[in-house]
C-alpha positions as CSV (number, residue, x, y, z in Angstrom):
1,M,109.3,121.3,52.0
2,K,109.0,120.0,55.3
3,F,109.0,123.0,57.2
4,P,105.4,124.1,56.0
5,R,104.3,120.5,57.6
6,L,106.2,121.0,60.9
7,T,104.7,124.6,60.9
8,T,101.1,123.4,61.0
9,L,102.0,120.6,63.3
10,V,103.0,123.1,65.8
11,A,100.4,125.5,65.0
12,A,97.4,122.6,65.5
13,T,98.9,121.4,68.8
14,L,99.0,125.4,70.1
15,L,95.3,125.6,69.1
16,A,94.4,122.5,70.7
17,T,96.8,123.4,73.7
18,A,94.9,126.2,73.9
19,A,91.8,124.9,73.4
20,A,92.3,122.8,76.3
21,T,93.9,124.8,78.8
22,P,90.6,126.7,80.0
23,A,88.9,123.3,81.0
24,L,91.8,122.3,82.8
25,A,92.1,125.9,84.6
26,Q,88.6,125.3,85.6
27,S,89.4,121.6,87.0
28,S,92.1,122.4,88.9
29,G,92.2,126.2,89.8
30,K,90.4,127.6,93.2
31,L,86.3,126.9,92.9
32,K,84.8,130.1,93.7
33,V,81.8,129.5,96.0
34,G,79.2,132.1,96.7
35,L,77.5,132.5,99.9
36,M,73.9,134.5,99.8
37,L,72.8,134.3,103.1
38,P,71.0,137.0,105.2
39,A,73.7,138.4,107.4
40,T,71.1,141.0,108.7
41,G,67.5,141.2,109.8
42,T,65.3,138.2,111.2
43,F,67.2,135.4,109.8
44,A,70.5,136.6,110.8
45,A,71.6,134.0,113.3
46,L,70.3,130.8,110.6
47,G,72.4,132.7,107.8
48,T,75.8,132.8,109.9
49,A,74.4,129.4,111.0
50,I,74.6,127.7,107.8
51,E,77.6,129.6,106.6
52,N,79.8,127.9,109.5
53,G,78.3,124.6,108.4
54,F,79.4,124.4,105.4
55,K,82.9,126.1,106.3
56,L,83.0,123.4,108.9
57,Y,82.8,120.4,106.0
58,V,85.4,122.5,103.9
59,A,87.8,122.5,106.5
60,E,87.6,119.1,107.7
61,Q,88.6,118.2,103.9
62,G,91.3,120.1,104.1
63,G,90.3,123.4,102.6
64,K,89.2,121.5,99.1
65,L,86.4,120.0,98.1
66,G,86.8,117.4,94.5
67,G,90.6,118.2,94.8
68,R,90.2,122.2,94.2
69,E,90.6,124.7,97.1
70,I,87.4,126.6,97.9
71,E,87.3,130.5,97.8
72,F,84.4,132.4,99.5
73,Y,82.4,135.6,98.3
74,N,79.7,137.0,100.3
75,V,76.7,138.8,99.4
76,D,74.0,139.8,102.5
77,D,70.6,138.8,100.5
78,E,69.1,141.1,103.3
79,S,65.9,138.2,102.8
80,D,64.8,141.0,100.5
81,P,63.3,139.0,97.3
82,S,63.5,141.8,95.3
83,K,67.1,142.1,95.8
84,A,67.7,138.4,95.0
85,T,68.5,139.0,91.2
86,D,70.7,141.6,91.7
87,N,72.1,139.8,94.4
88,M,73.1,137.1,92.5
89,N,74.2,139.0,89.2
90,K,77.2,140.1,92.1
91,L,78.1,137.1,92.8
92,I,77.8,135.8,88.6
93,K,78.4,138.4,86.4
94,R,81.0,140.5,89.0
95,D,82.6,137.4,90.8
96,N,82.3,135.0,88.2
97,V,81.5,132.4,91.4
98,D,81.4,128.5,90.2
99,V,78.6,127.8,92.4
100,V,75.7,129.8,94.6
101,V,74.8,128.2,98.4
102,G,71.8,130.0,99.7
103,T,69.4,131.0,101.2
104,V,67.1,131.2,104.0
105,H,64.0,133.0,102.4
106,S,61.7,131.1,99.9
107,G,60.5,134.3,98.3
108,V,64.6,135.1,97.8
109,A,65.3,131.2,96.5
110,M,62.6,131.3,94.1
111,A,64.5,134.7,92.4
112,M,67.9,132.3,93.2
113,A,66.6,129.3,91.0
114,K,65.1,131.8,87.8
115,V,69.0,133.2,87.4
116,A,70.4,129.5,88.2
117,K,68.4,128.4,85.7
118,D,68.8,131.1,83.3
119,T,72.9,131.1,83.3
120,G,72.9,127.6,84.2
121,T,74.3,128.2,87.1
122,M,75.2,125.6,90.3
123,L,72.8,126.2,93.2
124,I,72.8,124.1,96.3
125,V,69.7,126.1,98.7
126,P,70.7,125.0,102.3
127,N,67.3,125.8,103.6
128,A,64.8,127.8,101.8
129,G,61.5,125.0,101.4
130,A,59.9,126.6,98.7
131,N,58.3,123.7,97.1
132,A,58.8,125.2,93.5
133,V,62.7,124.7,93.8
134,T,62.5,121.2,93.5
135,G,59.0,121.2,91.7
136,P,58.5,123.3,88.7
137,M,62.2,125.2,88.9
138,C,63.9,122.3,89.2
139,G,67.5,121.4,87.5
140,K,70.0,119.3,87.1
141,N,72.5,122.2,88.2
142,I,69.6,122.9,91.4
143,Y,69.9,121.1,94.5
144,R,68.7,121.1,98.2
145,S,70.5,119.9,101.2
146,S,66.9,121.0,103.4
147,F,63.6,120.1,102.8
148,T,60.6,121.5,101.5
149,N,58.3,123.6,103.0
150,S,55.6,121.0,103.2
151,Q,57.4,118.5,104.6
152,P,57.6,119.6,108.1
153,G,53.9,120.3,108.5
154,Y,52.9,117.3,106.6
155,A,55.2,115.1,109.0
156,M,52.7,117.4,112.1
157,G,49.8,116.6,110.7
158,E,50.2,112.8,110.8
159,A,51.2,113.3,114.4
160,L,48.2,115.1,115.8
161,A,45.9,113.3,113.6
162,K,47.3,110.1,115.5
163,K,46.7,111.7,118.8
164,G,43.2,112.2,118.1
165,V,43.6,116.1,118.0
166,K,40.5,116.9,116.0
167,R,40.3,121.3,115.8
168,V,43.1,123.1,114.7
169,V,44.1,126.8,114.1
170,T,47.0,127.5,112.3
171,I,49.0,130.9,111.9
172,T,51.9,132.1,109.8
173,W,53.3,134.5,108.2
174,K,51.6,135.2,104.9
175,Y,54.3,134.0,102.2
176,A,55.5,131.0,100.5
177,A,57.0,129.2,103.3
178,G,53.9,129.7,105.9
179,D,51.5,129.1,103.2
180,E,53.0,125.9,102.0
181,S,53.8,124.7,105.5
182,V,50.2,124.7,106.9
183,G,49.1,123.3,103.3
184,G,51.2,120.4,104.6
185,F,50.0,120.3,107.8
186,K,46.6,120.3,106.7
187,E,46.8,118.1,103.9
188,A,47.9,115.2,106.3
189,F,46.1,116.4,109.2
190,E,42.5,116.3,107.3
191,K,43.5,113.4,105.4
192,G,44.1,111.7,109.4
193,G,40.4,112.5,110.3
194,G,41.3,116.4,111.5
195,K,39.8,119.6,110.6
196,V,41.7,122.9,109.8
197,V,39.2,125.6,111.4
198,E,40.4,128.9,110.4
199,E,43.9,129.7,109.1
200,L,45.5,132.9,110.5
201,A,48.3,135.2,108.9
202,V,51.1,138.2,109.4
203,P,52.7,139.7,106.6
204,F,56.1,138.9,106.6
205,P,57.7,139.5,109.0
206,S,55.9,141.2,111.1
207,V,55.2,140.4,114.6
208,E,52.4,142.0,115.8
209,F,50.2,139.1,116.8
210,Q,48.2,139.8,120.1
211,A,44.8,140.5,117.7
212,L,45.0,136.6,116.1
213,L,45.8,135.6,119.7
214,T,43.0,137.0,120.8
215,Q,41.1,135.4,117.7
216,I,42.2,132.3,118.7
217,A,41.3,132.2,122.4
218,S,37.8,133.2,121.3
219,I,37.7,130.2,118.7
220,K,39.3,127.7,121.0
221,P,41.0,125.1,119.1
222,D,42.1,121.8,120.5
223,A,45.2,122.9,119.3
224,V,47.5,125.6,117.2
225,Y,50.0,125.0,114.7
226,T,52.4,127.4,113.5
227,F,55.3,128.0,111.4
228,F,57.5,131.1,112.1
229,A,61.9,130.9,112.1
230,G,64.2,133.2,113.6
231,G,63.3,136.7,115.7
232,G,59.9,135.8,114.5
233,A,59.5,132.3,116.4
234,V,60.9,134.3,119.7
235,K,58.3,136.9,119.6
236,F,55.5,134.9,119.0
237,V,56.1,131.7,121.4
238,K,56.7,134.3,124.1
239,D,53.4,136.3,123.0
240,Y,51.8,132.7,122.7
241,A,52.8,132.1,127.0
242,A,51.8,135.9,128.0
243,A,48.7,135.5,126.5
244,G,47.7,132.6,128.8
245,L,47.1,130.1,125.8
246,K,50.1,127.8,126.6
247,N,48.5,126.0,129.0
248,S,45.2,125.7,127.6
249,I,45.4,125.6,123.7
250,P,48.7,123.4,123.1
251,L,50.7,124.9,120.7
252,Y,52.6,122.7,118.0
253,G,54.6,123.7,115.1
254,A,57.5,123.3,112.3
255,G,60.9,122.6,114.0
256,F,62.1,126.1,112.9
257,L,60.0,127.6,115.6
258,T,62.4,125.8,118.7
259,D,65.4,125.5,116.5
260,G,68.3,128.0,117.4
261,T,66.0,130.0,119.4
262,L,65.5,128.2,122.6
263,D,68.1,130.6,124.7
264,A,66.0,133.8,123.8
265,Q,62.4,132.0,124.4
266,G,63.0,130.8,127.9
267,D,60.9,129.1,130.0
268,A,58.3,129.8,127.3
269,A,59.1,127.1,125.1
270,Q,59.3,124.5,127.3
271,G,57.1,121.5,126.7
272,L,56.2,122.6,122.9
273,Q,56.8,119.8,120.5
274,T,57.7,120.2,117.2
275,T,58.6,118.2,113.7
276,L,61.8,118.5,112.1
277,H,64.4,116.8,110.5
278,Y,67.3,116.9,113.2
279,A,67.1,117.4,116.8
280,D,69.5,118.1,120.0
281,S,69.4,114.4,121.0
282,L,69.8,111.9,118.2
283,N,73.3,110.3,119.8
284,T,74.9,109.0,116.7
285,P,78.4,108.6,116.1
286,K,78.4,110.9,113.1
287,D,76.5,113.3,114.8
288,N,78.2,113.5,118.1
289,A,81.3,113.8,115.8
290,F,79.5,116.6,114.2
291,R,78.6,118.8,117.5
292,L,81.4,118.4,119.2
293,A,83.8,119.7,116.2
294,Y,80.9,122.8,115.3
295,A,81.2,123.5,118.8
296,K,85.5,123.4,119.1
297,S,85.3,125.7,116.2
298,Y,82.5,128.4,116.6
299,K,82.1,128.1,120.7
300,Q,78.4,127.3,120.3
301,Q,76.0,124.2,120.0
302,P,74.9,123.6,116.2
303,D,71.1,123.6,115.2
304,V,69.3,122.4,112.0
305,Y,70.7,125.2,109.9
306,A,74.3,124.7,110.7
307,V,73.6,120.8,109.7
308,Q,71.9,121.7,106.5
309,G,75.0,124.2,105.7
310,Y,77.4,121.3,106.2
311,D,75.3,118.7,104.1
312,A,75.3,121.3,101.4
313,A,79.1,121.1,101.4
314,Q,78.9,117.3,101.2
315,I,76.5,117.5,98.4
316,L,78.9,120.1,96.3
317,G,81.6,117.3,97.5
318,V,80.3,114.4,96.0
319,G,79.5,115.2,92.7
320,L,82.4,117.6,92.1
321,A,84.5,114.3,92.9
322,A,82.7,112.8,90.3
323,A,83.2,115.2,87.9
324,K,86.9,115.5,88.9
325,G,87.0,119.1,89.8
326,D,84.9,120.3,86.5
327,I,82.0,122.3,88.1
328,K,80.6,122.3,84.7
329,N,80.2,118.7,84.2
330,Q,76.7,118.5,85.5
331,D,75.6,115.2,84.2
332,A,78.3,113.6,86.2
333,F,77.8,115.6,89.2
334,A,73.7,114.8,88.8
335,D,74.2,111.3,88.1
336,A,77.1,110.9,91.7
337,V,74.8,112.8,94.1
338,R,71.5,110.7,92.8
339,K,73.3,107.7,93.9
340,A,75.1,108.3,96.8
341,T,73.9,108.3,100.6
342,I,75.2,111.6,102.3
343,D,76.5,110.9,105.6
344,S,74.4,113.8,107.7
345,P,74.3,114.4,111.5
346,R,70.7,114.4,111.0
347,G,71.0,110.6,109.9
348,P,71.8,109.2,106.6
349,F,70.1,110.8,103.2
350,K,69.7,110.1,99.6
351,M,68.5,112.7,97.3
352,S,64.8,112.4,95.4
353,K,64.9,112.6,91.7
354,S,64.1,116.5,92.1
355,H,67.1,117.3,94.2
356,N,65.4,117.1,97.5
357,P,66.2,114.9,100.8
358,I,64.3,111.8,101.2
359,Q,64.6,111.7,105.1
360,D,62.8,110.8,108.6
361,F,61.2,113.7,110.4
362,Y,61.7,113.7,114.0
363,L,58.7,114.5,116.5
364,R,60.8,117.0,119.5
365,E,59.8,118.2,123.1
366,V,61.5,121.1,124.2
367,K,63.3,120.3,127.4
368,G,65.9,122.8,128.9
369,K,67.2,124.4,126.0
370,E,67.5,121.1,123.9
371,N,64.8,119.8,121.1
372,V,65.1,116.2,122.5
373,V,63.3,113.5,120.5
374,V,59.9,111.9,121.3
375,G,59.6,109.8,118.0
376,I,59.9,109.6,114.5
377,A,57.0,111.4,112.9
378,S,57.1,110.1,109.9
379,K,59.7,107.6,108.1
380,G,61.2,108.4,104.8
381,L,59.7,111.5,103.2
382,V,59.5,112.4,100.0
383,D,59.2,115.8,98.5
384,P,56.2,115.3,95.7
385,G,58.8,117.4,93.2
386,R,55.3,118.2,91.4
387,G,55.5,119.5,88.0
388,C,59.4,118.7,88.0
389,R,61.2,118.4,84.3
390,M,64.7,117.7,84.2
């Protein structure tokens, strides 16, 4: 008569063990990280720097985060928003990744954030600053290690207003990042007493600037504010100088104009001032150690994109450690990240309620092949997180 009870007990124990096994495996096996970054096109070098920075931090932790060995899966997003959903689904459904890290292009990031929200997949954005990602599309599974598009522009708007500049023309690519960067600049600059007299744009990723440069020359503003990055930034800075504007109408920009591009821009970039949350001359113990380790690993100097990749891995590590390796424990992950101070090469920062860094923005000037700090343009700048509901 005791055998049925024993059988039932054994069966119950086996069922309980079976039920616990997936969670155990999930928190102790390899963590699959999908890197959805540009490997070709205008932003290819930026994608490489982000991946390098991310992998450098993982390597410093012995190849593990939160006690779990990291396994990487790569997809070239081609900076093409129309392919973003399919690329995300390749990583999530085909490769069964636990977390996606990406990307550079704001339009691609918007599509990625939608898929992340719909599927509950963890997403860490190491560059793309689309305001909506930490605004209306925010979520406890979505984080950013970089900035919102409006922030660097806002910092430069404050800086130029303080300089007493009155009339500015803006020029950028016509897409989310460009529009929002100019929007941030305009908000701060006009709040400080200046006036944006003309807003010029070219379609992404066009680098045909000549007609607009002629227009700038005819307007004769006090200064020009611009947002370009990667190959587009190289071409614009060179064309601006070749058109004879550099010495007559000062050019200012979001820091991406001169980050990772100085070798290619050469003399045309000398003296340009930009605003960004990182610079080449911070000379802090953390940054010096980071720059040395990066140079040893990749035989080149890091830029802001490498820093953002490095910090994306730091964010993942902080959250994963608190969740005891269980990436599905998003409440523990989010709580830990919000409370943490990230020891970044850019300087320590905390995360806003909408999961965007609260950080200083530096005014930098190109000297030789470095973006040298002139001062702090904006202290502890917080993204507005407008529309964020978690």
